[in-house]
N, C-alpha and C positions, 0 to 999 in steps of 0.2 A: 391537467397533465403537464409535466415539465417538458421543456423543449428536448432534453436528452432522451426522455422516454419516447417522444414522438419520433425522433431519429432512429432509435433502436427498433421501434415498431416497423418503420419503413424498411430498415435493414432486414428484419425478420421476414417481412412480406416479400422482399426481393429474393432472399434465400429460398423461401418456400416456392416462389415462382420458378426458380432455377431447377427445383426438383420435379417440376411438372412433367418433364420428359425423361425422368429417371426410369430406367427399365423396370425397376422393382415397383414403381408406382403407377405406370401408365394404365394398366387395366383398371385400377381403382379410380383414377381420374376420369376414364371413359365411363365407367359404371356410374359414377356420381355426376356425370354430365358436366364436368368441368373442362372437358376436352372431347372433341369428336375424333372418330377414327380417321377421318379425312385430314384433320389438323395434324394428327400424329404422323400420318403417312407423308404429308407435306414436309414436316420437320425432318423425318428420316431421309427422305429423298434429297433434301438440301445439304445433308452432311457430306463432307468431303470424303473421297475414296482414298483411304490410307493403306491400301493393300500393298503398295510398294515399300512401305516403311516397316514391314514385319520382318522378324528374324525367324527363319524356318529352322526347325529342329527335328531330328530323327528320334522319335521316342523309343524306338527299338534298340538304339545305340546304347551300349553298356557304358556306365560311368566308371572311369578309372581313378 
């Protein structure tokens, strides 16, 4: 395998690892035993609280 191919495989593996905690894939990761529920909970608990950064909107308000 050429060194460029090895580098791109490492890059792909890194990108796949980033998806491990993607909300759309977590159930599958747990089901396939690639991640435990405890590991996922630890990850979620470590996320910063960004509640103060949201813009609140009134959905009942008419758009003009």
